C-alpha positions in Angstrom: -4.0 -14.6 -13.1 -4.0 -18.7 -12.4 -6.6 -20.6 -10.8 -4.3 -23.6 -8.7 -3.7 -25.5 -5.9 -0.6 -25.5 -3.4 0.8 -28.6 -2.6 1.3 -28.9 1.3 4.4 -31.0 1.5 6.8 -33.2 -0.8 3.8 -36.1 -1.0 1.5 -34.0 -2.4 4.2 -32.8 -5.2 4.9 -35.7 -6.2 1.2 -37.0 -6.4 0.2 -33.3 -8.4 3.6 -34.2 -10.4 2.3 -37.5 -11.4 -0.9 -36.8 -11.5 -1.9 -39.1 -9.2 -4.3 -36.9 -7.2 -8.1 -36.1 -8.9 -7.3 -32.2 -9.3 -10.9 -31.4 -11.0 -12.3 -32.6 -7.6 -9.5 -30.7 -5.9 -10.8 -27.9 -7.8 -14.7 -28.6 -7.2 -14.7 -29.8 -3.9 -12.1 -27.1 -2.0 -12.8 -24.3 -4.6 -16.6 -24.6 -3.0 -15.7 -24.6 0.5 -13.6 -21.7 0.4 -15.5 -19.3 -1.3 -18.7 -20.1 1.3 -16.3 -19.9 4.1 -14.9 -16.5 3.3 -18.3 -15.3 2.6 -19.6 -16.8 5.7 -16.9 -14.8 7.5 -18.7 -11.8 6.0 -22.5 -12.3 6.9 -22.1 -13.7 10.2 -19.8 -10.4 11.1 -16.7 -12.4 12.3 -14.6 -10.0 10.2 -16.1 -7.0 11.9 -16.1 -8.6 15.6 -12.0 -8.9 14.9 -11.6 -5.6 13.9 -12.2 -4.7 17.2 -9.2 -6.8 18.4 -8.2 -10.8 18.7 -11.0 -12.9 20.0 -10.9 -16.6 21.3 -13.7 -18.7 19.1 -15.9 -19.4 22.0 -15.6 -15.3 22.9 -16.8 -14.9 19.7 -19.4 -17.7 19.3 -21.0 -15.1 22.5 -20.6 -12.5 20.9 -22.2 -13.1 17.4 -25.1 -15.3 19.0 -23.5 -18.4 17.1 -23.1 -21.8 18.5 -19.8 -22.9 20.1 -18.9 -25.6 17.9 -19.8 -24.1 15.1 -17.5 -20.8 15.4 -14.7 -23.3 16.4 -14.6 -25.4 12.9 -15.1 -22.0 11.2 -12.7 -19.8 12.4 -9.9 -22.8 11.5 -11.6 -23.1 7.9 -10.9 -19.3 7.7 -7.5 -19.7 8.7 -7.2 -22.5 6.1 -8.3 -19.6 3.6 -6.1 -17.4 5.1 -8.2 -15.2 5.9 -7.2 -15.3 10.0 -4.5 -16.2 11.9 -4.0 -17.9 15.0 -2.3 -16.3 17.6 0.1 -18.5 20.7 -2.8 -18.0 23.1 -5.5 -19.5 21.0 -7.4 -16.0 19.9 -7.6 -15.3 16.3 -6.9 -12.1 14.4 -7.6 -11.0 11.1 -4.3 -12.1 8.9 -2.0 -9.5 8.2 -2.1 -10.0 4.7 -5.9 -9.7 4.5 -6.7 -7.1 7.2 -6.7 -4.4 4.5 -9.1 -6.3 2.4 -11.5 -7.8 5.3 -11.2 -5.1 8.3 -15.1 -3.0 7.4 -12.6 0.2 8.6 -10.3 -0.3 5.4 -10.5 1.7 2.9 -9.4 -1.5 0.5 -12.1 -3.3 2.1 -14.1 -5.7 0.0 -16.7 -7.2 1.9 -19.5 -5.9 0.3 -18.4 -8.1 -2.9 -18.1 -10.8 -1.0 -21.4 -10.5 0.5 -22.9 -9.9 -3.1 -21.3 -13.4 -4.1 -24.7 -15.1 -2.0 -26.5 -13.9 -5.0 -23.8 -14.7 -7.7 -24.1 -18.2 -6.2 -27.3 -18.0 -6.9 -27.2 -17.3 -10.6 -24.5 -20.0 -10.8 -26.9 -22.8 -9.8 -28.8 -22.4 -13.0 -24.9 -22.6 -14.7 -26.5 -26.2 -16.9 -29.5 -24.6 -17.7 -28.1 -21.5 -19.1 -25.2 -23.4 -21.3 -28.1 -26.1 -22.7 -30.8 -23.2 -23.5 -28.5 -20.1 -24.0 -30.4 -18.3 -22.1 -28.9 -16.1 -19.1 -30.0 -15.1 -16.0 -30.0 -10.7 -17.5 -28.7 -9.5 -14.1 -29.6 -6.1 -15.1 -33.9 -6.7 -15.5 -34.3 -6.7 -11.9 -37.0 -4.2 -10.2 -36.0 -0.7 -9.6 -36.6 -1.4 -6.2 -35.1 -4.6 -5.9 -32.7 -4.9 -2.8 -30.1 -6.9 -5.3 -29.0 -3.8 -7.2 -27.7 -2.4 -3.6 -25.7 -5.8 -3.2 -24.4 -5.5 -7.0 -23.5 -1.7 -6.9 -22.1 -1.5 -3.8 -19.8 -4.6 -4.4 -18.5 -2.6 -8.0 -18.1 0.4 -5.7 -15.5 -1.2 -3.6 -13.7 -2.5 -7.0 -13.9 1.0 -7.8 -12.5 2.5 -5.3 -9.1 0.1 -5.4 -8.5 1.2 -8.9 -10.0 4.6 -9.6 -7.0 6.6 -8.8 -5.1 4.2 -11.4 -7.3 4.6 -14.0 -8.3 8.5 -13.6 -4.4 8.8 -14.1 -4.4 7.6 -17.5 -7.5 8.9 -18.7 -6.0 12.4 -21.0 -8.9 14.5 -21.3 -8.9 17.9 -23.6 -7.6 21.2 -22.0 -10.3 22.8 -19.9 -12.6 20.0 -20.2 -16.5 20.8 -18.5 -18.2 17.6 -19.3 -18.5 14.0 -19.1 -20.7 11.2 -19.7 -20.2 8.1 -17.8 -22.4 5.7 -19.4 -23.7 2.3 -17.5 -21.4 4.0 -14.7 -23.2 2.9 -11.7 -21.7 4.3 -8.6 -20.2 6.8 -10.5 -16.5 6.2 -8.7 -14.6 6.5 -11.2 -16.3 9.5 -12.8 -15.8 10.9 -9.5 -12.2 10.9 -9.4 -12.0 12.6 -12.5 -14.0 15.2 -11.7 -11.6 15.8 -9.0 -8.7 15.4 -10.7 -9.9 18.4 -13.5 -11.1 21.9 -11.6 -14.4 22.6 -13.3 -15.0 19.3 -15.2 -18.6 17.8 -14.1 -20.3 14.4 -15.1 -23.5 12.5 -15.7 -24.3 9.1 -15.0 -26.5 7.5 -17.4 -27.6 3.9 -15.8 -30.8 2.0 -15.3 -32.8 3.4 -12.7 -32.4 0.3 -9.8 -28.3 1.2 -10.8 -28.7 5.3 -10.2 -30.5 4.9 -7.6 -27.6 3.2 -5.1 -25.2 5.4 -7.0 -26.8 8.4 -6.4 -26.7 7.7 -2.4 -23.2 6.1 -2.9 -22.0 9.8 -4.4 -23.8 12.1 -1.6 -22.4 10.2 1.0 -19.0 10.7 -0.3 -20.2 14.8 -0.6 -19.5 14.4 -4.1 -23.1 15.4 -5.2 -21.7 18.7 -6.5 -19.6 17.3 -9.4 -21.1 13.7 -10.1 -25.2 13.9 -11.0 -27.1 10.6 -12.0 -29.3 9.9 -14.8 -32.0 6.9 -14.8 -32.2 6.0 -18.5 -31.0 3.3 -21.1 -27.5 3.6 -22.2 -28.7 2.0 -25.6 -32.0 4.6 -26.1 -31.7 7.6 -24.0 -30.9 10.7 -25.6 -26.9 11.0 -24.6 -27.4 14.4 -24.0 -25.2 17.6 -25.4 -21.5 17.5 -26.5 -19.0 15.9 -23.8 -15.1 16.6 -23.6 -15.5 12.4 -22.6 -17.0 9.4 -22.4 -16.3 6.6 -20.2 -17.4 3.0 -21.4 -15.9 0.8 -18.6 -17.3 -2.5 -18.0 -20.3 -2.5 -20.1 -19.2 -3.9 -23.5 -19.5 -7.8 -22.2 -23.2 -7.4 -21.7 -23.5 -6.6 -24.9 -23.5 -8.5 -28.3 -20.9 -7.5 -31.0 -23.9 -5.1 -33.2 -25.3 -3.8 -29.6 -21.6 -2.5 -28.9 -20.7 -0.9 -32.6 -24.8 0.6 -32.2 -24.0 2.4 -29.3 -20.4 3.0 -30.2 -22.2 5.0 -33.3 -24.6 6.8 -30.8 -21.6 7.6 -28.7 -19.4 9.9 -31.7 -22.7 12.3 -31.6 -22.2 13.1 -28.6 -18.4 13.2 -28.1 -16.1 16.3 -28.8 -14.2 16.4 -32.1 -11.2 16.5 -29.4 -12.8 14.0 -27.5 -11.9 11.1 -25.3 -13.7 7.9 -25.3 -12.0 5.6 -22.3 -13.3 1.8 -22.8 -12.1 -0.4 -19.4 -13.1 -4.2 -19.7 -12.3 -7.4 -19.7 -10.4 -8.9 -22.6 -9.6 -12.6 -22.8 -6.7 -14.4 -24.2 -7.0 -15.2 -27.8 -7.3 -19.3 -27.8 -4.0 -20.0 -28.6 -2.6 -18.0 -25.3 -1.8 -20.0 -22.3 -4.5 -21.1 -19.8 -5.5 -19.3 -16.7 -8.6 -18.8 -14.6 -9.2 -16.1 -16.8 -12.1 -17.7 -19.2 -14.1 -18.3 -15.6 -15.1 -14.3 -15.7 -15.7 -15.2 -19.7 -18.9 -18.1 -18.3 -19.6 -15.9 -15.5 -20.4 -13.0 -18.1 -22.3 -15.6 -20.3 -24.5 -16.9 -17.5 -25.2 -13.2 -16.0 -25.6 -11.4 -19.3 -25.7 -13.7 -22.2 -22.8 -11.5 -24.0 -19.1 -12.6 -23.9 -15.7 -11.4 -23.0 -13.9 -10.3 -26.2 -10.6 -10.1 -27.0 -8.3 -7.2 -27.7 -9.2 -7.6 -31.7 -13.0 -7.4 -31.6 -13.2 -4.7 -29.5 -10.7 -2.9 -32.1 -12.9 -4.1 -34.4 -16.3 -2.6 -32.1 -14.1 0.6 -32.2 -12.8 0.5 -36.0 -16.2 -0.1 -37.3 -17.7 2.9 -35.0 -15.4 5.0 -36.8 -12.5 5.3 -33.6 -8.8 4.9 -33.4 -7.2 3.5 -30.3 -4.7 5.7 -28.8 -3.4 3.7 -26.1 -3.9 0.5 -24.0 -2.6 -0.4 -20.9 -3.3 -3.1 -18.0 -4.7 -2.1 -14.9 -2.7 -3.3 -11.9 -5.4 -2.9 -9.4 -8.1 -4.9 -11.5 -6.6 -8.0 -12.6 -7.9 -9.1 -16.1 -9.1 -5.5 -16.6 -7.6 -3.3 -19.4 -7.7 0.4 -20.4 -8.4 1.8 -23.9 -8.2 5.5 -24.9 -9.8 6.0 -28.4 -10.7 9.0 -30.2 -12.5 9.8 -33.6 -10.9 8.8 -36.4 
């Protein structure tokens, strides 16, 4: 996936072709405005209101207790972001392509992730200091009752809902599998999807207390507590329990150093059945020689928020090899751009 700007007319295309316009300025200025505009649509209740039907900016301002002029400007900006459409009668509605993502009633709603961007925005304000010092924010060091845990885990849950069916269908578990361990699984949604696909399978999610509390609520609200239980602990030091038919290590590696990854994978060996499945879901960055894309921005995000890194496929293969695993398959996930699912077994 590549980050870019679209020219609106021939003159702008010519300007871009001959490098006459300062694209770095456009990325910084318009990127900032687009991001915050989409975030405001959630926080101010615009998408919720439009989900009930089209409305004028004046009607929205009254309903949401906003200023008339500010609401009008915001709605026009949301049109520019292709989140909202303006009808011929002057009323606004959710854009046809964005409705599935921005209508709170949609199973694909991503409003919690947009809301979580307020916390991520704050973390990125410290980018320069993190780059200078090498000391990251460490987003997993919050107190268990910090409200940011709720925003964080609900945001990750919304992404997981999009991809869980595809991911679960691609994970081969041993015949008659009974026990699944989800390390750092937070919301537990991937584990829940697997348990619903495999009769008799039960899962334990091991994660930090703040994350486990929110995940426990998510699973309970879905009526799946009989399939998935949450256990508070540190995946690097806590007991991993008995022998498991499958272990999920999803979006964890980028938070750890190479040494921590190898050590964790070796600990998993002792908790995995001889014919068990280790499933790793991870963003894998391209080799430095690969064509440029927006992917390195995610690598920088991981550095800012955990002090670790996005690893290449070769690096992850090295971690697994050092810990005594062989990779059985590797596939990109369509519903989670830039994410790859690796299936590994004991060597």
